[in-house]
N, C-alpha and C positions, 0 to 999 in steps of 0.2 A: 587508420582505423575510422570506420563510419560511426554514425550515431545509432543508438539502440534504446528501445523503449521497452521497459519491463513493467508488468503489472505484479505487484507483490502483495502477498496476503499471508496471514497467519493469525492464530488467536492472540489475544491480549498477552503481553509478556512473553512471546515466543522469541523475540529478538530481532524483529523486522528493521527497526531503526538502526540497531547496532550492526546488523549486516550491511545495510547501506552505508554507514559510516566506514566500516572497514573497506568496502568496495570503493568508497570515494578516496581512500588512501592510495589506490593504485590507478584509478581512472577518474578523471573529473566528472562528478555526478550531481544530479539534482533529485531531491526528495519531495514528493508532493503527495498529498492525501485528498481523495475525493471528498472528505468531510472537512477540509480546512476552511472553506467559506462558511459551511454550516456552523462550525465552532465560533466564527466571528459573531454570527447572529445569535447563537445560543448565549454568548458572553453579554450581549446587550440585553437580553431578557432574564438574566440572572445566573446563569451557569457559571461555576467558579473555576473550572478546569480539572475538576476531579474526575476519576473514572470508576465510580461505584457501579454496581449493576443497574441502579436507577438512572444514573448519568448515561450509561452506555445505551439503554433503551431510549432515553430522551433524545439523544444525538441520532440514533438509528431512525426513530420516528420522525425527527425533524428534517433529516436528510430525505426520507421517503416524501414527506410533504413538499419539500423544495423541488424534488425531482418531478412529482406529479404536477405541481403548479407551473414551473417554468423551465425545468430540466437544468437548473442552476448548477448542480454538482457536476454534471458531465460537460457543461458549457465552460466551467472553470478549468477542467482538464483540458479541454480543446485550447484554451488560451495559453495555458502552460506549455502545452506541446508546441504551439506557435513560437512561443518565447524560446524554447529549447532549441529549435531548429535555426534561431538566430544567434545564439550564444556559442561559447567554446566548449561547453560540457559535452562529454560523449555518451553518458547514460542518463536516462531520466527513469526513475522509479515512481510509478503511480500506485498508491495504496488504494486498493478497492476490495470491499468485502463481499458485495452481492454478485452471485454467479451471472445473472443477466447483465449486469453492468461490466463485469469482466470480459464477457463474450463481446460486447459492444466495443469496448476499448481495443480488444485483440483485433477486431476487423477494421475499426476505424483507423487505428495508429499502427497496425502491423506489429503489434506488441508480442513479446513472449511472457509467459507466466511463471512466476516463482512462488512457491509455498515454503514458509519457514515453519518448521515443527519444533516443539520442545516438550518433552514428556511431562515435566512439572508445571507447565503452563495451564493445564487443564482446559476444559471446554466450557465456553460461556454460553448459555442458553437462554438468557433473560431478554434477548431481542433477536429478531430475524437476521440481521446483518451478521452478528457473531455466530449465530447458530449455523449458518449455511456455509461457513469457511471451507468445510471439507466436501462441498457439493459441486466440485468443479475438477476437471482433469488437468492439472497443471503440467507445463513443459518441464520444469525443474522443481525438485523438492530438496531443500537443505535442512538436515536434521542438526539442530542445535541442542545437543544433549551433553556437551563437553564443556571445555574451558573457553574463555574468551580467546586465547591463543588458537585454539582449535577452530573456532568460528572464523577467525581472522584468515587462517589458512584456506578454509573453504572459500572465503570471499575472494582471495587471491587466485585460487584455481578457477572460480567462476569467471573472473575477468579474462583469464587467458582463453576461454572458450571464444571470446569475441575479438580478439587482438588480430 
């Protein structure tokens, strides 16, 4: 089995991390967000790790500033991809919200795209990053409207597509 890179997206509380955790139970995987490095900067200037609407807007705005200034969020993903090709993991999941950044990653890393949906998660419209989650045509859509057991089964079926 070769290595595969996936861009994963979905609204807050849709189950993205849970899906990746389940996939990791079948295939060695890495989970990385385009906002991980931004969160480190945010913590230095007072962000406490919460995910209120105000926090989400702050992180989205800070990510955009970092992208405009020095392309830091994308460069951090490039470094993660380089590490991935040197390690023993088979899947890399890159969490990206913004459609233009998703498209850039798809072309740069030959990535497939995955959208996780959940009816009860709702739509977050307080910031551009969350608001534009559905403004992309994804390769795969995983509906997470059932039990954890059902999501785990979908994760297993997903992995089989790449074995």
